[in-house]
Steps between C-alpha positions, in 0.01 A plus 500: 500500500742758375283807526625459857171526680667561832365769728347727238339690785793440736619818663804355674717355228684698238586235243431138426809456286823697490684290248676620188377348177734241357508310173771241558426137406381254763611135514164368373468740206501286182799533272500445121498273313160386629377143445152614393327727250437865581234697313417867549122539476223753540128470562205734542266566789203559270285633784724808526687469169837473675792313344710306749849368426666191636725199454386145426755231583448154349670168583688371195415134531140520620217498247208718613603533865287650777556874545503727804424871489689693769311786670700752698422647838422862584713782371629569147705205376637376173459143377784381725317633811807711557530744787829680450540584868508125573710408194298183447303375197275228643289438189809472280635230733166320539426500126849368426459215750153397386588513131812288553265247660245473222254779584457796264474843664356835396611798705409856408565862593233665713284743305684829450834343596797423270354396162134469606255780422233646727504692826620315807416779745126492431463120500351288779531135599191423293653673195810284537273193504372611159862511381559146626190374321624670183819296533287184524304602191824558309642160593178333384607607148841330531413138422820492300721492809300421817212289625220756500301286746778524758538875556551595863567805716772553759446819698739647756372714790227729359534274196337234718184711522524584131535132414207408726277758330598381152478128588163538668336634185699346214447134409807505276728513806614141556692555826577778744789545744501775762847592628493712818147598403265683738197319638362798693391844386742785439425668832612191691806457278613857564441488875677169558800567278547844655494357854746224409741736324500744791556218748808394303624860525461477880247784508329526838171317543324826597597663172407189302159491668448869430598458136261208468216696656546788256548272200199287588286812523605625159475162326154449650395829346622380161301178533185686601497803270390468134753728328822697540328831581312339788817329620691830494230682694460228763876451537553869569221494757654190658841661547355825635282307744799297622705819549217644709457175695875464571637857502827405673587205274839578346426320175168672447659836581704451182184454297471849351290572191787415265560158662128423500484592130789261431322218681177569311685499168656163586182331614286626209729343243274304263695176527532519879130565553412202283756282679369589846143427393579170324434178691663210312308224681195496268733463201698214655172325579409505130831363366403168337834399345790328683628748756824526700570765766852548638601756762825536693507484879727807519299715263433832676306656211233231463500312830485131427279359776243779478465488123520124446234448767279752323545316170417170670188659646395631159539156346260341749216608273682391185439181304862497380653158582854578382634747754835508679596761759851511648704717730868484408719524807772765496402682180433873471264687268729444199545129581857549608633308800508781758601576857238758599292553186554877514488698177848636564623140482382437141795668330753346738407143402671372184228240441222640280244219527558185701539194279315300765192716440540480123519120516167494686341720233645295214406163647146615579442609138659197335306265726181633343604568140 
Protein backbone atom coordinates (compact mmCIF):
# COMPACT_ATOMS: atom_id res chain seq x y z
CA UNK A 1 0.00 0.00 0.00
CA UNK A 2 2.42 2.58 -1.25
CA UNK A 3 0.25 5.65 -0.99
CA UNK A 4 1.50 5.24 2.58
CA UNK A 5 -1.79 5.50 4.38
CA UNK A 6 -0.12 6.11 7.70
CA UNK A 7 -1.47 8.80 9.98
CA UNK A 8 -3.00 11.07 7.36
CA UNK A 9 -4.61 12.97 10.21
CA UNK A 10 -1.68 12.37 12.57
CA UNK A 11 -0.49 15.55 14.20
CA UNK A 12 2.55 14.10 15.94
CA UNK A 13 4.72 12.65 13.22
CA UNK A 14 6.56 14.63 10.60
CA UNK A 15 7.42 11.98 8.03
CA UNK A 16 6.73 8.36 7.29
CA UNK A 17 9.82 7.92 5.15
CA UNK A 18 13.05 9.89 5.05
CA UNK A 19 14.89 7.79 2.53
CA UNK A 20 16.65 8.99 -0.59
CA UNK A 21 15.42 7.47 -3.82
CA UNK A 22 17.76 4.88 -5.25
CA UNK A 23 17.84 2.98 -8.52
CA UNK A 24 20.55 0.39 -7.94
CA UNK A 25 19.81 -3.24 -8.88
CA UNK A 26 18.62 -5.70 -6.25
CA UNK A 27 19.73 -9.35 -6.11
CA UNK A 28 16.37 -10.67 -7.38
CA UNK A 29 16.05 -8.27 -10.32
CA UNK A 30 16.06 -10.41 -13.50
CA UNK A 31 19.05 -10.08 -15.78
CA UNK A 32 19.05 -10.63 -19.57
CA UNK A 33 19.03 -12.90 -21.44
CA UNK A 34 15.63 -14.04 -20.15
CA UNK A 35 14.40 -17.61 -20.70
CA UNK A 36 10.92 -16.47 -21.77
CA UNK A 37 9.19 -14.20 -24.27
CA UNK A 38 8.56 -10.55 -23.46
CA UNK A 39 5.90 -8.58 -25.33
CA UNK A 40 5.07 -4.91 -24.84
CA UNK A 41 1.29 -4.52 -25.08
CA UNK A 42 -1.48 -1.99 -24.68
CA UNK A 43 -5.20 -2.29 -24.06
CA UNK A 44 -8.15 0.05 -23.64
CA UNK A 45 -10.49 0.71 -20.75
CA UNK A 46 -13.46 1.30 -23.05
CA UNK A 47 -15.61 2.63 -20.21
CA UNK A 48 -13.37 5.71 -19.95
CA UNK A 49 -11.50 5.40 -23.26
CA UNK A 50 -8.13 5.13 -21.51
CA UNK A 51 -5.21 3.26 -23.07
CA UNK A 52 -3.11 1.32 -20.58
CA UNK A 53 0.38 0.00 -21.32
CA UNK A 54 2.04 -3.09 -19.96
CA UNK A 55 4.29 -6.10 -20.42
CA UNK A 56 3.15 -9.65 -21.16
CA UNK A 57 5.70 -12.34 -20.33
CA UNK A 58 5.18 -15.80 -21.84
CA UNK A 59 6.88 -19.12 -21.01
CA UNK A 60 8.76 -20.41 -24.06
CA UNK A 61 7.91 -24.07 -23.75
CA UNK A 62 4.31 -23.87 -22.55
CA UNK A 63 1.48 -23.89 -25.08
CA UNK A 64 -1.44 -21.71 -23.95
CA UNK A 65 -0.41 -21.38 -20.30
CA UNK A 66 -2.54 -19.88 -17.53
CA UNK A 67 -1.98 -16.14 -17.08
CA UNK A 68 -1.95 -13.87 -14.04
CA UNK A 69 -2.71 -10.16 -14.15
CA UNK A 70 -0.82 -8.23 -11.46
CA UNK A 71 -2.71 -5.37 -9.76
CA UNK A 72 -0.71 -2.85 -7.78
CA UNK A 73 -1.49 -1.38 -4.40
CA UNK A 74 -2.27 2.24 -3.56
CA UNK A 75 -0.14 5.06 -4.85
CA UNK A 76 1.15 5.75 -8.38
CA UNK A 77 3.20 2.80 -9.62
CA UNK A 78 4.57 1.56 -12.89
CA UNK A 79 4.16 -2.01 -14.12
CA UNK A 80 7.00 -3.20 -11.87
CA UNK A 81 5.17 -1.87 -8.76
CA UNK A 82 8.24 0.24 -8.19
CA UNK A 83 8.54 2.68 -5.32
CA UNK A 84 11.83 4.48 -5.82
CA UNK A 85 12.23 5.32 -2.14
CA UNK A 86 12.31 1.57 -1.41
CA UNK A 87 14.41 0.65 -4.47
CA UNK A 88 12.39 -2.52 -5.00
CA UNK A 89 10.42 -3.77 -8.03
CA UNK A 90 8.17 -6.49 -6.60
CA UNK A 91 6.06 -7.11 -9.71
CA UNK A 92 9.15 -7.39 -11.91
CA UNK A 93 10.50 -10.09 -9.58
CA UNK A 94 7.16 -11.89 -9.19
CA UNK A 95 6.42 -11.89 -12.93
CA UNK A 96 9.91 -13.21 -13.67
CA UNK A 97 9.50 -16.06 -11.17
CA UNK A 98 6.03 -17.09 -12.31
CA UNK A 99 6.91 -16.96 -16.00
CA UNK A 100 10.03 -19.08 -15.47
CA UNK A 101 7.68 -21.61 -13.87
CA UNK A 102 5.13 -21.88 -16.65
CA UNK A 103 2.67 -19.09 -15.81
CA UNK A 104 2.24 -16.13 -18.17
CA UNK A 105 1.98 -12.70 -16.53
CA UNK A 106 0.54 -9.35 -17.57
CA UNK A 107 1.65 -6.37 -15.52
CA UNK A 108 0.74 -2.81 -16.44
CA UNK A 109 1.39 0.81 -15.51
CA UNK A 110 -1.28 2.46 -13.38
CA UNK A 111 -3.44 4.89 -15.33
CA UNK A 112 -1.60 8.18 -15.83
CA UNK A 113 1.74 6.61 -14.87
CA UNK A 114 4.71 5.84 -17.17
CA UNK A 115 3.25 4.80 -20.55
CA UNK A 116 -0.41 4.49 -19.49
CA UNK A 117 -2.86 7.29 -20.27
CA UNK A 118 -5.53 8.75 -18.00
CA UNK A 119 -5.49 10.67 -14.74
CA UNK A 120 -4.29 8.82 -11.67
CA UNK A 121 -5.13 11.61 -9.22
CA UNK A 122 -8.87 11.53 -9.91
CA UNK A 123 -9.24 7.73 -9.91
CA UNK A 124 -10.73 5.61 -7.12
CA UNK A 125 -10.42 1.96 -6.13
CA UNK A 126 -13.51 1.19 -8.20
CA UNK A 127 -11.98 2.92 -11.25
CA UNK A 128 -8.88 0.76 -10.88
CA UNK A 129 -11.15 -2.31 -10.84
CA UNK A 130 -12.43 -1.20 -14.25
CA UNK A 131 -8.81 -1.09 -15.44
CA UNK A 132 -8.22 -4.63 -14.18
CA UNK A 133 -11.32 -5.89 -15.97
CA UNK A 134 -10.08 -4.19 -19.14
CA UNK A 135 -6.89 -6.23 -18.81
CA UNK A 136 -9.02 -9.39 -18.57
CA UNK A 137 -10.98 -8.37 -21.66
CA UNK A 138 -7.74 -7.79 -23.57
CA UNK A 139 -6.32 -11.19 -22.64
CA UNK A 140 -9.54 -12.86 -23.80
CA UNK A 141 -8.47 -11.79 -27.32
CA UNK A 142 -5.06 -13.49 -27.01
CA UNK A 143 -5.93 -17.11 -27.79
CA UNK A 144 -2.73 -17.19 -29.79
CA UNK A 145 -0.52 -17.27 -26.70
CA UNK A 146 -2.52 -18.06 -23.53
CA UNK A 147 -5.40 -20.17 -22.28
CA UNK A 148 -8.20 -17.61 -22.28
CA UNK A 149 -10.19 -19.75 -19.82
CA UNK A 150 -7.41 -19.51 -17.24
CA UNK A 151 -7.03 -15.76 -16.68
CA UNK A 152 -6.52 -14.81 -13.05
CA UNK A 153 -5.85 -11.76 -10.89
CA UNK A 154 -3.13 -11.23 -8.30
CA UNK A 155 -3.67 -8.04 -6.32
CA UNK A 156 -1.28 -6.57 -3.76
CA UNK A 157 -2.56 -4.43 -0.86
CA UNK A 158 -5.29 -2.14 -2.27
CA UNK A 159 -4.95 -4.40 -5.31
CA UNK A 160 -6.58 -7.06 -3.13
CA UNK A 161 -9.74 -4.95 -2.91
CA UNK A 162 -9.50 -4.11 -6.60
CA UNK A 163 -9.15 -7.79 -7.46
CA UNK A 164 -12.08 -8.71 -5.20
CA UNK A 165 -14.31 -6.13 -6.90
CA UNK A 166 -13.33 -7.32 -10.38
CA UNK A 167 -13.55 -11.04 -9.50
CA UNK A 168 -16.92 -10.66 -7.82
CA UNK A 169 -18.56 -9.32 -10.97
CA UNK A 170 -16.57 -10.86 -13.83
CA UNK A 171 -17.10 -14.52 -14.74
CA UNK A 172 -14.03 -14.47 -16.98
CA UNK A 173 -11.75 -14.34 -13.92
CA UNK A 174 -10.61 -17.93 -13.36
CA UNK A 175 -8.69 -17.38 -10.10
CA UNK A 176 -7.92 -14.60 -7.66
CA UNK A 177 -5.03 -14.15 -5.22
CA UNK A 178 -5.02 -11.40 -2.60
CA UNK A 179 -1.55 -10.48 -1.32
CA UNK A 180 -1.62 -8.36 1.86
CA UNK A 181 -5.15 -7.38 0.89
CA UNK A 182 -7.50 -5.55 3.27
CA UNK A 183 -10.53 -7.36 4.65
CA UNK A 184 -11.91 -4.38 6.58
CA UNK A 185 -13.00 -0.94 5.44
CA UNK A 186 -10.58 1.91 4.83
CA UNK A 187 -11.33 3.59 8.15
CA UNK A 188 -10.21 0.50 10.06
CA UNK A 189 -7.15 0.07 7.84
CA UNK A 190 -6.02 3.64 8.48
CA UNK A 191 -6.61 3.52 12.23
CA UNK A 192 -4.84 0.21 12.81
CA UNK A 193 -1.84 0.88 10.59
CA UNK A 194 -1.37 4.32 12.14
CA UNK A 195 -1.43 2.89 15.68
CA UNK A 196 1.03 0.13 14.77
CA UNK A 197 3.44 2.49 13.01
CA UNK A 198 3.44 4.93 15.92
CA UNK A 199 4.00 2.11 18.40
CA UNK A 200 7.08 1.05 16.43
CA UNK A 201 8.32 4.65 16.68
CA UNK A 202 7.93 4.42 20.48
CA UNK A 203 5.40 7.26 20.56
CA UNK A 204 3.69 7.52 23.94
CA UNK A 205 0.40 5.69 24.37
CA UNK A 206 -1.36 8.95 25.34
CA UNK A 207 -0.39 10.58 22.06
CA UNK A 208 -1.32 7.47 20.08
CA UNK A 209 -4.73 7.38 21.76
CA UNK A 210 -5.25 11.07 21.06
CA UNK A 211 -4.27 10.65 17.42
CA UNK A 212 -6.66 7.73 17.10
CA UNK A 213 -9.50 9.69 18.66
CA UNK A 214 -9.04 12.57 16.22
CA UNK A 215 -8.56 10.29 13.22
CA UNK A 216 -11.57 8.16 14.10
CA UNK A 217 -13.71 11.28 14.33
CA UNK A 218 -12.66 12.53 10.92
CA UNK A 219 -12.91 9.15 9.18
CA UNK A 220 -16.37 8.64 10.68
CA UNK A 221 -17.42 11.93 9.14
CA UNK A 222 -16.20 10.73 5.75
CA UNK A 223 -18.19 7.51 6.08
CA UNK A 224 -21.34 9.37 7.09
CA UNK A 225 -21.37 12.40 4.79
CA UNK A 226 -22.47 12.08 1.13
CA UNK A 227 -19.94 14.36 -0.59
CA UNK A 228 -16.72 16.33 -0.19
CA UNK A 229 -18.44 19.64 0.62
CA UNK A 230 -20.32 18.03 3.50
CA UNK A 231 -17.15 16.32 4.70
CA UNK A 232 -15.24 19.62 4.64
CA UNK A 233 -17.94 21.44 6.58
CA UNK A 234 -18.34 18.72 9.21
CA UNK A 235 -14.58 18.23 9.58
CA UNK A 236 -14.05 21.92 10.27
CA UNK A 237 -16.84 21.86 12.84
CA UNK A 238 -15.30 18.76 14.42
CA UNK A 239 -11.89 20.37 14.89
CA UNK A 240 -13.34 23.62 16.24
CA UNK A 241 -15.52 21.69 18.68
CA UNK A 242 -12.53 19.66 19.90
CA UNK A 243 -10.48 22.85 20.39
CA UNK A 244 -13.31 24.29 22.48
CA UNK A 245 -13.74 21.04 24.43
CA UNK A 246 -9.99 20.68 25.14
CA UNK A 247 -8.62 24.25 25.16
CA UNK A 248 -5.35 23.30 26.89
CA UNK A 249 -4.48 20.35 24.63
CA UNK A 250 -1.09 21.13 23.09
CA UNK A 251 -1.83 19.33 19.84
CA UNK A 252 -5.15 21.05 19.31
CA UNK A 253 -3.56 24.41 20.12
CA UNK A 254 -1.52 23.92 16.94
CA UNK A 255 -4.68 23.46 14.91
CA UNK A 256 -4.97 26.95 13.42
CA UNK A 257 -7.07 27.67 10.33
CA UNK A 258 -4.20 26.82 7.98
CA UNK A 259 -3.60 23.40 9.60
CA UNK A 260 -7.32 22.63 9.60
CA UNK A 261 -7.48 23.55 5.90
CA UNK A 262 -4.59 21.16 5.21
CA UNK A 263 -6.37 18.34 7.02
CA UNK A 264 -9.60 19.03 5.13
CA UNK A 265 -7.75 19.02 1.81
CA UNK A 266 -6.19 15.65 2.67
CA UNK A 267 -9.37 13.96 3.81
CA UNK A 268 -11.51 15.22 0.90
CA UNK A 269 -9.22 13.65 -1.67
CA UNK A 270 -11.48 11.69 -4.04
CA UNK A 271 -9.53 8.45 -3.77
CA UNK A 272 -9.21 8.64 0.02
CA UNK A 273 -12.91 9.29 0.55
CA UNK A 274 -13.79 6.31 -1.62
CA UNK A 275 -11.23 4.13 0.17
CA UNK A 276 -12.54 5.02 3.63
CA UNK A 277 -16.11 4.29 2.56
CA UNK A 278 -15.32 0.99 0.80
CA UNK A 279 -15.98 -2.23 2.71
CA UNK A 280 -14.35 -5.13 0.83
CA UNK A 281 -16.27 -7.89 2.64
CA UNK A 282 -19.32 -7.93 0.32
CA UNK A 283 -16.99 -8.30 -2.67
CA UNK A 284 -15.01 -11.16 -1.12
CA UNK A 285 -18.29 -12.91 -0.33
CA UNK A 286 -19.20 -12.86 -4.03
CA UNK A 287 -15.89 -14.23 -5.37
CA UNK A 288 -16.86 -17.55 -7.00
CA UNK A 289 -13.52 -18.56 -8.55
CA UNK A 290 -10.62 -20.28 -6.72
CA UNK A 291 -9.34 -17.80 -4.16
CA UNK A 292 -6.10 -17.54 -2.16
CA UNK A 293 -5.40 -14.89 0.50
CA UNK A 294 -1.88 -14.41 1.88
CA UNK A 295 -0.87 -11.85 4.50
CA UNK A 296 2.38 -11.49 6.43
CA UNK A 297 2.45 -11.65 10.22
CA UNK A 298 4.72 -8.58 10.41
CA UNK A 299 2.71 -6.43 8.04
CA UNK A 300 2.04 -3.11 9.80
CA UNK A 301 0.10 -1.55 6.91
CA UNK A 302 -2.57 -4.24 6.54
CA UNK A 303 -2.57 -6.12 9.84
CA UNK A 304 -2.72 -9.81 9.11
CA UNK A 305 -4.93 -11.22 11.87
CA UNK A 306 -7.50 -8.43 11.65
CA UNK A 307 -7.85 -8.55 7.88
CA UNK A 308 -7.65 -12.31 7.34
CA UNK A 309 -10.31 -12.83 10.01
CA UNK A 310 -12.52 -10.31 8.24
CA UNK A 311 -12.07 -12.15 4.94
CA UNK A 312 -12.90 -15.45 6.64
CA UNK A 313 -16.02 -13.86 8.10
CA UNK A 314 -17.07 -12.55 4.69
CA UNK A 315 -16.68 -15.99 3.15
CA UNK A 316 -19.08 -17.58 5.64
CA UNK A 317 -21.92 -16.50 3.37
CA UNK A 318 -20.10 -17.59 0.22
CA UNK A 319 -20.71 -20.78 -1.74
CA UNK A 320 -17.09 -20.81 -2.94
CA UNK A 321 -15.56 -24.23 -2.12
CA UNK A 322 -12.02 -23.45 -3.30
CA UNK A 323 -10.68 -20.98 -0.76
CA UNK A 324 -7.33 -20.90 1.03
CA UNK A 325 -6.37 -18.29 3.62
CA UNK A 326 -2.86 -18.18 5.10
CA UNK A 327 -0.82 -16.01 7.40
CA UNK A 328 2.86 -16.17 6.48
CA UNK A 329 5.05 -15.93 9.55
CA UNK A 330 7.77 -13.28 9.51
CA UNK A 331 6.79 -11.46 6.31
CA UNK A 332 6.12 -7.73 6.02
CA UNK A 333 3.76 -5.86 3.70
CA UNK A 334 6.05 -6.42 0.69
CA UNK A 335 6.50 -10.13 1.50
CA UNK A 336 10.07 -9.64 2.58
CA UNK A 337 11.40 -11.56 5.58
CA UNK A 338 11.48 -8.75 8.16
CA UNK A 339 12.49 -7.99 11.73
CA UNK A 340 9.87 -5.41 12.72
CA UNK A 341 7.79 -4.88 9.58
CA UNK A 342 8.33 -1.11 9.72
CA UNK A 343 8.21 0.87 6.49
CA UNK A 344 11.69 2.23 7.13
CA UNK A 345 12.92 -1.37 6.95
CA UNK A 346 11.74 -2.00 3.36
CA UNK A 347 14.69 -0.32 1.66
CA UNK A 348 17.22 -1.86 4.04
CA UNK A 349 16.29 -5.43 3.06
CA UNK A 350 18.00 -6.71 -0.10
CA UNK A 351 15.28 -9.31 -0.69
CA UNK A 352 12.50 -7.91 -2.89
CA UNK A 353 9.94 -10.72 -2.62
CA UNK A 354 10.52 -13.87 -0.61
CA UNK A 355 10.91 -16.93 -2.82
CA UNK A 356 9.06 -18.93 -0.17
CA UNK A 357 5.98 -16.77 -0.77
CA UNK A 358 6.38 -16.97 -4.54
CA UNK A 359 6.57 -20.77 -4.38
CA UNK A 360 3.24 -20.83 -2.52
CA UNK A 361 1.65 -18.63 -5.19
CA UNK A 362 3.10 -20.68 -8.05
CA UNK A 363 2.16 -24.05 -6.58
CA UNK A 364 -1.38 -22.90 -5.79
CA UNK A 365 -1.96 -21.81 -9.41
CA UNK A 366 -0.37 -24.84 -11.06
CA UNK A 367 -2.31 -27.19 -8.80
CA UNK A 368 -5.50 -25.86 -10.37
CA UNK A 369 -4.46 -25.18 -13.97
